[in-house]
C-alpha positions as CSV (number, residue, x, y, z in Angstrom):
1,M,38.4,-10.8,-1.4
2,N,36.8,-14.2,-2.0
3,I,35.1,-15.1,1.4
4,V,33.7,-18.8,1.5
5,F,31.2,-19.6,4.4
6,V,31.2,-23.6,5.1
7,V,28.0,-24.9,6.9
8,L,28.4,-28.2,8.4
9,H,24.9,-30.0,8.1
10,Y,23.6,-33.1,9.9
11,E,20.0,-34.1,10.2
12,S,18.6,-30.5,11.3
13,L,17.1,-29.2,8.0
14,N,15.5,-26.1,9.6
15,D,18.5,-25.1,11.2
16,T,20.6,-25.2,8.2
17,K,17.9,-23.5,6.2
18,E,17.7,-20.7,8.5
19,C,21.5,-20.3,8.6
20,V,22.0,-20.2,4.8
21,D,19.1,-17.8,4.4
22,S,20.9,-15.4,6.6
23,L,24.0,-15.8,4.5
24,V,22.3,-15.1,1.1
25,N,22.5,-11.3,1.5
26,Y,26.3,-11.6,1.7
27,I,26.2,-13.7,-1.6
28,N,24.2,-11.0,-3.1
29,R,26.4,-8.2,-2.1
30,N,30.0,-9.5,-1.8
31,N,32.2,-11.7,-3.4
32,A,31.0,-14.7,-1.1
33,H,30.0,-18.3,-1.4
34,V,28.4,-20.6,0.8
35,V,29.4,-24.5,0.8
36,I,27.2,-26.8,2.8
37,V,28.4,-30.3,3.7
38,D,26.0,-33.0,4.8
39,N,28.0,-34.9,7.1
40,G,26.2,-38.3,6.6
41,S,22.6,-37.5,7.6
42,Q,20.1,-40.4,7.8
43,K,16.8,-38.5,7.9
44,G,17.3,-34.7,7.3
45,K,19.2,-35.4,4.1
46,L,20.4,-31.9,2.4
47,N,19.1,-32.8,-0.8
48,E,15.8,-32.0,0.5
49,L,17.0,-28.1,0.7
50,E,19.1,-28.3,-2.5
51,P,16.1,-27.5,-4.9
52,I,15.4,-24.3,-2.9
53,Y,18.8,-22.9,-3.8
54,Q,19.5,-24.4,-7.2
55,N,19.3,-20.9,-8.8
56,N,22.0,-19.6,-7.0
57,K,25.4,-20.5,-8.4
58,N,27.4,-19.2,-5.4
59,I,26.0,-22.0,-3.1
60,Y,27.3,-25.5,-3.3
61,F,26.2,-29.0,-1.7
62,L,28.7,-31.6,-0.8
63,Y,27.7,-34.8,0.5
64,S,29.5,-37.4,2.9
65,S,28.2,-41.1,2.9
66,E,28.9,-41.3,6.7
67,N,29.2,-39.2,9.7
68,L,32.8,-38.4,9.7
69,G,32.6,-36.1,12.9
70,F,33.3,-32.4,13.4
71,A,36.7,-32.0,12.2
72,K,36.8,-34.1,9.0
73,G,33.2,-33.0,8.1
74,N,34.2,-29.4,8.3
75,N,37.3,-30.3,6.2
76,I,35.5,-31.4,3.4
77,G,33.9,-28.0,2.9
78,F,37.3,-26.4,3.9
79,C,39.2,-28.2,1.0
80,F,36.6,-27.4,-1.4
81,A,36.6,-23.8,-0.4
82,K,40.4,-23.8,-0.7
83,K,41.1,-25.8,-3.8
84,E,38.0,-25.4,-5.9
85,L,37.0,-21.7,-5.0
86,N,40.4,-20.3,-4.2
87,A,39.2,-18.7,-0.9
88,D,40.9,-16.0,0.7
89,I,39.0,-16.4,3.9
90,I,37.2,-19.3,5.1
91,V,34.4,-19.4,7.8
92,L,33.4,-22.4,9.5
93,C,30.0,-22.2,10.7
94,N,27.7,-24.4,12.8
95,N,24.3,-24.9,11.2
96,D,22.5,-23.4,14.1
97,L,24.1,-20.0,13.6
98,I,22.3,-16.9,12.3
99,F,24.0,-14.0,10.4
100,K,22.4,-10.5,10.9
101,Q,25.2,-8.1,10.7
102,E,24.7,-6.4,7.3
103,D,28.6,-5.3,7.2
104,F,30.0,-8.6,8.5
105,C,31.9,-9.3,5.3
106,E,33.2,-5.7,5.0
107,K,34.3,-5.7,8.4
108,L,36.1,-9.1,7.7
109,E,37.8,-7.9,4.7
110,M,39.1,-4.8,6.6
111,H,40.5,-6.9,9.3
112,A,42.2,-9.2,6.7
113,T,43.5,-6.3,4.7
114,S,44.7,-4.0,7.8
115,G,46.2,-6.2,10.4
116,G,45.7,-9.6,8.9
117,F,44.8,-12.7,10.9
118,D,45.6,-16.7,10.7
119,S,42.6,-17.7,12.8
120,A,40.0,-15.3,14.3
121,G,36.6,-15.4,15.9
122,P,33.6,-13.2,16.0
123,K,31.4,-12.2,19.0
124,I,28.9,-15.1,19.4
125,M,25.8,-14.2,21.0
126,S,23.5,-16.9,22.5
127,L,19.8,-16.3,21.3
128,V,19.1,-18.3,24.4
129,D,20.5,-16.4,27.4
130,G,21.7,-13.5,25.5
131,K,25.4,-14.2,26.5
132,N,28.6,-13.8,24.4
133,Q,30.2,-17.2,24.1
134,N,33.5,-16.1,22.4
135,P,36.4,-16.1,23.4
136,V,37.1,-18.6,26.2
137,P,39.8,-19.0,28.6
138,V,42.8,-21.5,27.3
139,Q,41.4,-25.1,28.3
140,Y,43.8,-27.6,29.8
141,A,46.8,-25.3,29.6
142,T,48.9,-27.9,31.6
143,L,49.3,-31.7,31.3
144,K,47.9,-31.9,34.9
145,E,44.5,-29.9,34.1
146,L,44.4,-32.3,31.2
147,K,44.7,-35.6,33.1
148,K,42.3,-34.2,35.6
149,R,39.6,-33.6,33.1
150,I,40.2,-37.0,31.7
151,F,39.7,-38.7,35.2
152,K,36.4,-36.7,35.6
153,Y,35.1,-37.8,32.2
154,R,35.8,-41.2,33.0
155,V,34.1,-40.9,36.4
156,L,31.0,-39.4,34.9
157,L,31.0,-42.3,32.3
158,F,31.1,-44.9,35.0
159,F,28.2,-43.4,37.0
160,S,26.3,-42.7,33.8
161,F,25.3,-46.7,33.7
162,V,23.3,-46.0,37.0
163,N,22.3,-42.6,36.1
164,L,24.3,-41.0,38.7
165,D,26.4,-38.8,36.6
166,V,23.4,-36.2,36.4
167,V,23.4,-35.9,40.3
168,L,27.3,-35.4,40.2
169,Q,27.1,-32.6,37.4
170,K,24.3,-30.8,39.4
171,I,26.6,-30.6,42.3
172,A,29.4,-29.4,40.5
173,A,27.7,-27.3,38.0
174,K,28.7,-23.6,37.6
175,E,27.2,-21.3,35.5
176,I,29.4,-20.3,32.5
177,E,29.9,-16.6,32.7
178,E,31.4,-14.1,29.8
179,Y,35.0,-14.1,29.4
180,H,36.6,-10.8,29.1
181,P,40.4,-11.6,28.7
182,K,42.7,-8.9,30.1
183,K,45.2,-7.1,28.0
184,D,47.8,-9.6,26.8
185,E,45.9,-12.5,28.4
186,D,45.8,-15.8,26.4
187,F,42.7,-17.3,25.1
188,Q,41.1,-19.7,22.7
189,L,38.2,-19.3,20.3
190,F,34.8,-21.0,20.6
191,G,34.3,-23.5,17.8
192,A,31.0,-22.7,16.7
193,C,32.2,-20.0,14.3
194,L,36.0,-20.1,13.3
195,I,37.5,-17.9,10.5
196,F,40.8,-18.6,8.7
197,G,43.0,-16.1,6.9
198,K,45.0,-16.7,3.5
199,N,48.2,-17.8,5.6
200,Y,46.4,-20.7,7.4
201,I,44.6,-21.8,4.4
202,D,47.8,-22.0,2.4
203,Q,49.5,-24.2,5.0
204,F,46.5,-26.3,6.1
205,D,43.5,-28.2,4.6
206,G,41.2,-27.5,7.6
207,L,41.1,-28.4,11.4
208,Y,43.2,-31.3,12.7
209,D,41.5,-34.3,11.7
210,G,42.3,-36.9,14.5
211,T,39.4,-36.5,16.7
212,F,35.7,-37.3,16.1
213,M,34.2,-34.7,18.2
214,Y,35.2,-32.3,21.2
215,A,38.4,-30.7,21.8
216,E,38.9,-29.2,18.5
217,E,39.4,-25.8,19.8
218,C,41.9,-26.8,22.0
219,I,43.9,-28.7,19.4
220,L,43.4,-25.6,17.1
221,K,45.1,-23.5,19.9
222,E,47.9,-26.0,20.1
223,R,48.4,-25.7,16.1
224,I,48.3,-21.9,15.9
225,K,51.0,-21.6,18.9
226,R,53.3,-24.5,17.6
227,S,53.1,-22.8,14.2
228,N,53.6,-19.2,15.3
229,M,50.4,-18.1,13.7
230,S,48.0,-15.5,15.3
231,M,44.7,-16.1,16.8
232,V,42.5,-13.1,17.1
233,Y,39.0,-12.1,18.5
234,Y,37.0,-9.3,16.8
235,D,34.4,-7.8,18.9
236,D,32.9,-5.8,15.8
237,L,32.1,-9.0,14.1
238,E,28.8,-10.6,15.3
239,V,27.0,-13.8,14.9
240,F,23.9,-15.4,16.8
241,H,23.9,-18.9,18.2
242,K,21.0,-21.0,19.0
243,E,22.6,-22.8,21.9
244,G,22.9,-21.4,25.5
245,S,25.8,-20.9,27.5
246,S,24.8,-23.1,30.6
247,T,27.0,-26.0,31.6
248,G,23.9,-28.4,31.4
249,A,23.3,-27.6,27.8
250,T,26.8,-29.2,26.9
251,Y,25.7,-32.7,27.9
252,G,22.5,-33.2,26.2
253,K,19.7,-35.1,27.4
254,G,19.4,-39.0,27.7
255,I,22.0,-41.5,28.8
256,K,23.1,-42.5,25.5
257,K,24.0,-38.9,24.5
258,R,25.6,-38.1,27.7
259,Q,27.8,-41.4,27.2
260,F,28.6,-40.5,23.5
261,Y,29.7,-37.0,24.8
262,Y,32.1,-38.7,27.9
263,K,33.4,-41.2,25.4
264,C,34.2,-38.9,22.6
265,S,35.8,-36.2,25.2
266,I,38.1,-38.8,26.6
267,A,39.3,-39.8,23.3
268,S,39.9,-36.3,22.1
269,C,41.4,-35.3,25.3
270,N,43.8,-38.3,25.1
271,I,44.8,-37.2,21.6
272,L,45.4,-33.7,23.0
273,K,47.5,-35.1,25.6
274,K,49.8,-36.8,23.0
275,I,50.1,-33.7,21.1
276,K,51.3,-31.7,24.2
277,M,53.6,-34.4,25.0
278,G,55.0,-34.4,21.6
279,I,54.1,-37.9,20.7
280,I,52.0,-36.8,17.7
281,S,52.0,-33.7,15.8
282,C,49.0,-31.3,15.2
283,C,50.7,-29.3,12.4
């Protein structure tokens, strides 16, 4: 079974190298490939790392001339894995993931052949606070919840111009706890590591690409539901993530970063609203 890991790179060479180094063992022991996509880096360009892996024929380097955002950037690697490498399983990875589980590929193949899956996610352990970040509750299950979230982002964006959004965040902040869905309780997957099976690969060329960043997991949940596909969480698969689980880590530091987050989130949530209303299709 041909497993392809797609690593989306942007600027952080050390993170990407550590991630790829952790995947090399899978290449050596399994029928696995690694595709690294430089998503328009300006400083930490991927060609600085390429000579390190030039003797490994199962590692591929792809380049975008501009930052296409999360979905489109990942889709460059997804399409290469699908059309050039004939992948049976595609794993989309943030570049700040570390793979330590020796039998990750073996267990993934076992799940693919025994029960099968269209989309799946592993246990994602934070290296900051030790919490499992996957799965998560279904976000914006109703239009009312989605509209409230859009309003919240607009308020935060407004107050960010006088640096008061941080105060509002501290007042409303809640520590994110591990989520343990009950039997038959619906959930969605955390986007740091998304796994796709053959059925999904055959039908789609990656993630829905109408957003630049944020809400991709929510739109994926809608696509899976509307396509009558399966979304599965496997707690016997494990990866490690360099980001923490706290709410504060989501918004970043600095006014410009926070405003970027609010603006992108508003745009993505508006697209999700149109999908839920049937104005545009995600399938």
